[in-house]
C-alpha positions in Angstrom: -18.8 124.0 -33.5 -18.6 123.9 -29.7 -22.1 125.1 -29.3 -23.4 122.4 -31.7 -21.7 119.7 -29.7 -23.2 121.1 -26.5 -26.7 120.9 -28.1 -26.3 117.3 -29.1 -25.0 116.4 -25.7 -27.8 118.2 -24.0 -30.4 116.0 -25.6 -28.5 112.9 -24.8 -27.8 114.0 -21.3 -31.4 114.4 -20.3 -32.8 111.5 -22.3 -30.8 108.9 -20.4 -32.2 110.2 -17.0 -35.5 109.8 -15.3 -36.2 113.6 -15.0 -39.8 114.6 -14.6 -41.9 115.4 -17.6 -41.9 119.1 -16.4 -38.1 119.3 -16.6 -38.0 117.4 -19.9 -40.4 119.9 -21.4 -38.6 122.9 -19.9 -35.2 121.9 -21.3 -36.5 120.6 -24.6 -38.1 123.9 -25.4 -34.8 125.6 -24.8 -32.5 123.3 -26.7 -31.8 126.1 -29.2 -30.7 128.3 -26.3 -28.6 125.8 -24.3 -26.5 127.6 -21.8 -22.8 127.8 -22.2 -20.8 126.3 -19.4 -17.0 126.2 -18.9 -14.8 124.8 -16.1 -13.8 127.5 -13.7 -10.3 128.1 -12.6 -9.5 127.8 -8.9 -9.5 131.6 -8.5 -12.8 131.9 -10.4 -14.4 129.2 -8.4 -13.4 130.7 -5.0 -14.6 134.1 -6.1 -18.0 132.6 -7.1 -18.2 130.7 -3.7 -17.5 134.0 -1.9 -20.6 135.5 -3.6 -22.7 132.4 -2.9 -21.8 132.6 0.9 -23.5 136.0 1.1 -26.8 134.2 0.2 -26.2 130.7 1.6 -24.7 129.3 4.7 -22.9 126.0 5.3 -20.8 126.0 2.2 -17.5 124.2 2.0 -14.3 126.1 2.9 -11.9 127.5 0.3 -9.2 124.9 1.0 -11.7 122.0 0.5 -13.0 123.5 -2.8 -9.4 124.3 -4.1 -8.2 120.7 -3.3 -11.2 119.2 -5.1 -10.6 121.4 -8.2 -7.0 120.5 -8.2 -8.0 116.8 -8.1 -10.5 117.2 -11.0 -10.6 120.6 -12.7 -13.9 119.7 -14.4 -16.1 119.7 -11.3 -16.8 123.4 -11.0 -18.6 125.0 -14.0 -19.6 128.6 -14.5 -22.8 129.1 -16.4 -22.9 131.9 -19.0 -20.3 133.7 -21.0 -17.0 134.8 -19.5 -17.5 137.9 -17.4 -21.3 137.7 -17.4 -22.9 138.7 -14.1 -19.6 138.6 -12.2 -21.4 140.1 -9.2 -23.9 137.1 -9.0 -22.3 134.3 -10.9 -24.3 131.1 -11.7 -22.5 127.9 -11.3 -22.7 124.1 -11.0 -20.4 122.1 -8.8 -20.6 118.4 -8.7 -18.5 115.4 -7.5 -18.2 112.4 -9.9 -17.8 109.4 -7.6 -16.0 106.2 -8.3 -17.4 102.8 -7.2 -16.1 103.1 -3.7 -17.5 106.7 -3.4 -20.9 105.7 -4.7 -21.2 103.0 -2.1 -19.9 105.3 0.7 -22.5 108.0 -0.3 -25.5 105.7 0.0 -24.2 104.2 3.3 -23.6 107.6 5.0 -19.8 107.2 4.8 -19.1 110.1 2.4 -19.0 113.7 3.5 -19.8 116.5 1.1 -18.3 119.0 3.5 -14.9 117.2 3.5 -15.0 114.8 0.6 -12.4 112.0 0.5 -10.8 112.7 -2.8 -9.8 109.0 -3.3 -13.5 108.4 -3.8 -13.8 111.2 -6.5 -13.1 110.5 -10.1 -10.4 112.4 -12.0 -11.4 114.2 -15.2 -10.7 111.2 -17.5 -12.6 108.6 -15.4 -16.2 107.6 -15.9 -18.3 108.0 -12.6 -20.5 105.4 -11.0 -22.6 108.2 -9.4 -22.6 112.0 -9.4 -23.2 114.1 -6.3 -24.5 117.6 -7.0 -22.4 119.6 -4.7 -24.0 123.0 -5.2 -26.2 124.7 -7.8 -26.1 128.5 -7.4 -28.5 130.1 -9.9 -29.8 133.5 -8.7 -32.5 134.4 -11.1 -31.2 132.0 -13.8 -32.6 128.6 -12.7 -33.8 127.6 -16.2 -30.6 128.3 -18.0 -28.7 126.5 -15.3 -30.9 123.4 -15.5 -30.3 123.4 -19.2 -26.6 123.7 -18.6 -26.8 120.5 -16.6 -27.7 118.5 -19.7 -24.5 118.9 -21.7 -22.5 118.0 -18.6 -24.4 114.7 -18.2 -24.2 114.0 -21.8 -20.4 114.3 -21.7 -19.6 112.9 -18.3 -22.1 110.0 -18.3 -23.5 109.5 -21.8 -25.2 106.2 -20.9 -26.8 107.7 -17.7 -25.6 107.8 -14.2 -27.5 108.2 -10.9 -27.5 111.7 -9.5 -27.6 112.5 -5.8 -28.1 115.8 -3.9 -29.7 117.3 -0.8 -32.4 120.0 -0.6 -30.6 122.3 1.8 -32.9 125.3 1.4 -36.7 125.5 1.3 -36.6 126.3 -2.4 -34.4 123.3 -3.3 -36.4 120.9 -1.1 -39.3 121.7 -3.3 -37.4 122.0 -6.6 -35.6 118.6 -6.6 -38.7 116.4 -6.1 -40.4 118.4 -8.9 -37.4 117.5 -11.1 -37.9 113.8 -10.4 -35.6 113.2 -7.4 -36.9 110.7 -4.8 -35.6 109.8 -1.3 -32.5 107.7 -1.8 -33.7 105.4 0.9 -36.3 104.0 -1.5 -33.4 102.3 -3.3 -30.7 102.3 -0.7 -32.0 101.5 2.8 -28.8 102.7 4.6 -28.8 106.2 2.9 -29.2 109.4 4.9 -32.8 110.6 5.4 -32.1 113.9 3.5 -30.2 112.3 0.6 -32.2 112.5 -2.7 -31.6 110.5 -5.8 -32.5 110.6 -9.5 -32.0 107.3 -11.4 -31.0 106.7 -15.0 -33.9 105.4 -17.1 -32.6 101.9 -16.5 -33.1 102.4 -12.8 -30.8 102.7 -9.7 -27.8 100.4 -9.8 -26.5 98.3 -6.9 -23.4 99.7 -5.3 -20.9 97.5 -3.5 -17.9 98.3 -1.3 -14.6 96.6 -1.6 -15.4 93.9 1.0 -18.8 93.1 -0.6 -17.2 93.1 -4.1 -14.6 90.6 -3.0 -17.4 88.4 -1.6 -19.7 88.9 -4.5 -19.1 85.4 -5.6 -21.7 84.4 -2.9 -24.4 85.8 -5.2 -24.3 84.8 -8.9 -26.8 85.4 -11.6 -26.6 83.7 -15.0 -28.7 82.8 -18.0 -30.3 79.4 -17.6 -29.0 77.3 -20.4 -29.3 73.7 -19.3 -32.2 71.6 -18.3 -30.8 71.4 -14.8 -30.8 75.3 -14.7 -34.4 75.3 -15.9 -35.4 72.8 -13.2 -33.8 75.0 -10.6 -35.9 78.0 -11.9 -39.1 75.8 -11.8 -38.3 74.7 -8.3 -37.9 78.3 -7.0 -41.1 79.4 -8.6 -43.0 76.3 -7.3 -41.8 77.1 -3.8 -42.7 80.8 -4.1 -45.9 80.9 -6.1 -47.4 77.5 -5.6 -46.4 76.7 -2.0 -46.6 80.3 -0.6 -49.4 81.8 -2.7 -51.5 78.7 -3.6 -51.2 79.4 -7.3 -52.5 76.5 -9.4 -49.9 74.6 -11.5 -51.4 75.5 -14.9 -51.5 79.2 -14.0 -47.9 79.3 -12.9 -46.5 77.2 -15.7 -48.4 78.9 -18.5 -46.8 77.5 -21.6 -44.4 80.4 -22.1 -41.3 79.0 -20.4 -39.7 77.6 -23.5 -40.0 80.8 -25.6 -38.2 83.0 -23.0 -34.9 83.7 -21.4 -34.6 82.7 -17.7 -32.1 84.2 -15.3 -31.1 82.0 -12.4 -29.7 83.5 -9.1 -27.8 81.4 -6.6 -26.4 82.3 -3.2 -23.4 80.2 -2.2 -24.4 77.8 -5.0 -27.9 77.3 -3.7 -30.8 78.1 -6.2 -32.4 81.2 -4.6 -34.2 83.3 -7.2 -35.1 83.7 -10.9 -36.8 86.0 -13.4 -38.2 85.4 -16.9 -37.9 87.7 -19.9 -40.0 87.4 -23.1 -39.4 89.3 -26.3 -41.9 91.2 -28.4 -41.4 93.4 -31.5 -40.2 96.5 -29.8 -40.4 95.8 -26.1 -39.4 93.1 -23.6 -41.7 91.8 -20.8 -40.3 91.1 -17.3 -42.2 88.5 -15.4 -42.1 85.6 -12.8 -39.5 87.3 -10.5 -39.2 84.9 -7.6 -36.9 84.7 -4.6 -37.2 82.0 -2.0 -38.3 83.4 1.4 -35.1 82.5 3.2 -33.1 84.7 0.8 -35.3 87.8 0.8 -33.0 89.8 3.0 -30.3 89.6 0.3 -29.8 91.9 -2.7 -30.6 89.0 -5.1 -33.9 90.5 -6.4 -32.1 93.7 -7.3 -29.3 91.7 -9.0 -31.8 89.6 -11.0 -33.6 92.7 -12.4 -30.4 94.6 -13.1 -28.9 91.6 -15.0 -32.1 91.2 -17.0 -32.2 94.9 -17.9 -28.5 94.9 -19.0 -29.1 91.8 -21.0 -32.1 93.4 -22.9 -30.2 96.6 -23.4 -27.4 94.6 -25.0 -29.9 93.0 -27.3 -31.0 96.5 -28.4 -34.3 96.9 -26.6 -35.3 100.4 -25.5 -38.6 99.7 -23.8 -39.6 97.2 -21.1 -43.1 96.3 -19.8 -44.4 94.3 -16.9 -47.2 93.6 -14.4 -46.7 94.4 -10.8 -48.7 93.7 -7.7 -50.1 97.0 -6.4 -47.9 96.8 -3.3 -44.7 96.3 -5.3 -44.9 99.2 -7.7 -42.3 101.1 -5.6 -39.8 98.3 -5.9 -40.1 98.4 -9.7 -39.8 102.2 -9.6 -36.2 101.8 -8.5 -35.4 100.5 -12.0 -37.3 103.2 -13.8 -40.7 101.5 -14.2 -43.7 103.7 -14.0 -47.4 102.9 -14.0 -48.9 103.4 -17.5 -51.2 106.4 -17.3 -54.9 105.8 -18.0 -54.6 102.0 -17.8 -56.9 100.4 -15.1 -55.8 97.8 -12.6 -56.6 94.2 -13.6 -56.7 90.9 -11.9 -55.5 87.4 -12.6 -54.9 84.4 -10.2 -56.9 86.4 -7.7 -54.3 89.2 -7.4 -54.6 92.8 -8.5 -51.9 94.0 -10.9 -50.7 97.3 -12.4 -49.3 97.7 -15.9 -45.8 99.2 -15.8 -43.4 100.4 -18.5 -39.8 101.7 -18.5 -37.4 103.2 -21.0 -34.1 101.5 -21.3 -31.0 103.5 -22.0 -29.3 102.6 -25.3 -25.9 101.0 -25.0 -23.1 101.5 -27.4 -22.2 97.8 -27.5 -25.6 96.5 -28.5 -25.8 93.6 -30.8 -26.7 94.7 -34.4 -26.1 93.4 -37.9 -22.5 94.3 -38.7 -20.9 93.2 -35.4 -18.5 90.3 -35.4 -20.6 87.3 -36.7 -19.1 85.0 -34.1 -20.8 87.1 -31.4 -24.2 86.3 -32.8 -23.6 82.5 -32.6 -22.2 82.4 -29.1 -24.3 81.2 -26.1 -27.0 83.6 -25.1 -25.8 86.3 -22.8 -22.1 85.2 -23.1 -21.4 87.3 -26.2 -18.0 88.6 -25.2 -16.2 85.3 -24.8 -15.3 82.8 -27.6 -17.7 80.0 -27.9 -17.6 76.5 -29.4 -18.1 77.8 -32.9 -15.3 80.3 -32.5 -12.9 77.5 -31.6 -14.1 75.5 -34.6 -12.8 78.2 -36.9 -9.3 76.9 -36.4 -10.1 73.8 -38.5 -9.7 74.0 -42.3 -12.8 75.2 -44.0 -14.5 73.4 -46.9 -17.5 74.1 -49.1 -20.5 71.9 -48.4 -21.1 69.4 -45.6 -18.1 68.0 -43.7 -17.0 64.5 -44.6 -16.5 62.1 -41.8 -14.5 58.9 -42.1 -17.4 56.4 -41.8 -15.9 53.8 -44.2 -15.8 53.6 -48.0 -18.1 55.9 -50.0 -21.0 54.7 -52.1 -18.9 55.2 -55.2 -16.0 53.2 -53.8 -18.4 50.4 -52.7 -19.8 50.3 -56.3 -16.3 50.0 -57.8 -15.4 47.2 -55.4 -18.6 45.3 -56.3 -18.0 45.6 -60.0 -14.4 44.4 -59.7 -15.4 41.3 -57.7 -18.2 40.5 -60.1 -15.9 40.6 -63.1 -13.4 38.5 -61.2 -16.0 35.8 -60.5 -16.9 35.6 -64.2 
């Protein structure tokens, strides 16, 4: 029973992450032989570290490892059956980071040698990011990689960014082959040697406590009113028509009233927007625009992230878009990749690349069978009661509501008949 659960988790664990095709194939072919992992006791973990120190330098001290395991007994896993290869044990050690820890890691304020355990999740907490502390797999790399899948499936079933460092020549080649990229591509303040692997939905935005408290400065919402739409149109006019000389009928292409628009504001000032259109089994992201005076902010990231989360909630698993050739790297942060075999194409005198991304499924997606009130609430505001929820407190009736607009037709007819008889 335990082995069956591990196999299911292994598939889920890898399918939510942007691992390279090579790793996906490697682990998919071995699903029937998923490696068994189990949390190590403090004594077992320290014994395994002692063996690893024979082969590797610069590992954490015993007191640091013991304190971390006492904080979260699930962070140190032995790979293989109990007692197997005790002389050269294979193991995975990772640090599940909370929101504060994730922000600290990508801003060079988290130390793997002496981790601040207030930034590390306990066993019952869902992490915002996972830092791979150490993988020690002498001669057993493939089984150890397969063992990583069930851990991801259990610890972060909807996907979670992974971070690590290539501290040896072998790992500096291995991790990029697995799909890891320089963390600085998504987080400009990250250390030069920090590597990151995103969920399929892309790298999230991490905020520290001070930024989170001031997050009201940046707001993103679905455009629902004509005023909101005019703000989006104004932003796009300033960006595409004024800066890029785009003709009016090319920018405003007739698709604006069959799409969802997201409006971003900074301190209440309209600053950015993005448009999403829906097709049978995919969504298309387009018209991302941020006014030039706000391009040093994180608004563009917030707009794309909010749009992705919105589409995941609606049940979409695939996204599509067109990117300028020089902006492909930006979209790669969110899991978009160029579609293989498709040529570049041009419109409005700009060269574009077709991109696609897999969106991780979410457990709270909107499907037939959810609370019917959710499906009649304002778009994107599905978790709060709306006007029709509040109307349910009034008595129900069958057929149209009757309003008191004076006597009914039947009553008028009766009055007319009575007055006619009286006059006779």
